[in-house]
C-alpha positions in Angstrom: 25.3 145.5 10.7 22.8 144.0 8.2 23.2 146.0 5.0 22.7 143.4 2.4 19.4 142.4 0.9 18.5 139.1 -0.8 15.4 138.7 -2.9 14.0 135.3 -3.9 11.0 134.2 -5.9 8.6 131.7 -4.3 5.4 129.9 -5.4 2.4 130.7 -3.3 2.6 127.2 -1.7 6.3 127.7 -0.8 5.5 131.1 0.7 2.5 129.7 2.7 4.7 126.9 4.0 7.5 129.2 5.1 5.0 131.6 6.7 3.2 128.8 8.5 6.4 127.4 9.9 7.7 130.8 10.9 4.5 131.6 12.7 4.6 128.2 14.5 8.2 129.0 15.6 7.1 132.5 16.7 9.6 134.3 14.4 9.4 136.4 11.2 9.7 134.8 7.8 13.1 136.5 7.4 14.3 135.2 10.8 13.0 131.7 10.0 14.8 131.6 6.6 18.0 133.0 8.0 18.1 130.6 11.0 17.3 127.6 8.7 20.0 128.6 6.2 22.6 129.2 8.9 22.1 125.6 10.2 20.2 126.6 13.3 17.7 124.1 14.7 14.2 125.4 15.0 11.9 123.6 17.5 8.2 123.9 17.6 7.0 121.8 20.5 3.4 121.8 21.6 2.9 121.0 25.3 6.5 121.8 26.4 5.5 124.7 28.6 3.5 122.5 31.0 6.3 119.9 31.2 8.9 122.7 31.8 6.7 124.1 34.6 6.4 120.8 36.3 10.1 120.1 35.9 11.0 123.4 37.5 8.6 122.9 40.4 10.1 119.5 41.2 13.6 120.9 40.9 12.6 123.8 43.2 11.3 121.3 45.8 14.5 119.3 45.6 16.5 122.5 46.1 14.5 123.6 49.1 15.0 120.1 50.7 18.7 120.3 50.1 18.9 123.7 51.8 17.0 122.4 54.8 19.3 119.4 55.1 22.4 121.5 54.8 21.1 123.9 57.4 20.5 120.9 59.8 16.8 121.5 59.9 16.0 118.0 58.6 18.0 114.9 58.9 16.4 112.2 56.8 14.3 112.7 53.7 13.2 110.1 51.3 13.9 111.8 48.0 13.0 108.8 45.8 9.5 110.0 44.9 10.9 113.4 43.9 13.8 111.9 42.0 11.6 109.4 40.3 9.2 112.2 39.2 12.1 114.5 38.1 13.5 111.7 36.0 10.1 110.9 34.5 9.7 114.6 33.5 13.2 114.8 32.2 12.6 111.8 30.0 9.3 113.1 28.8 10.9 116.4 27.8 13.7 114.7 26.0 11.4 112.4 24.1 9.1 115.2 23.1 12.0 117.2 21.8 13.4 114.2 19.9 10.0 113.6 18.2 9.6 117.2 17.2 13.2 118.0 16.0 13.6 119.1 12.4 15.9 121.4 10.5 
């Protein structure tokens, strides 16, 4: 239960900065400040949605091929193109997150 209230004074620039960062993160000012103060990492990563979509699609294709192989419907599949693309996407997501990380 949140029954305590904390009031702080900010300059207009400080308020604008917090508001802008909270908006980028898709949270309220209060949630942004609380997460920041409690040591939570907040990520704002432009372009991650498309990379995640591609990553899931490749993973789904690999999963479908695995099911077909386990069911005996296919015997030999060259997975190297899928694995190569999956690895490439994984690396891109990791690098994007590392560049955008801040506390």
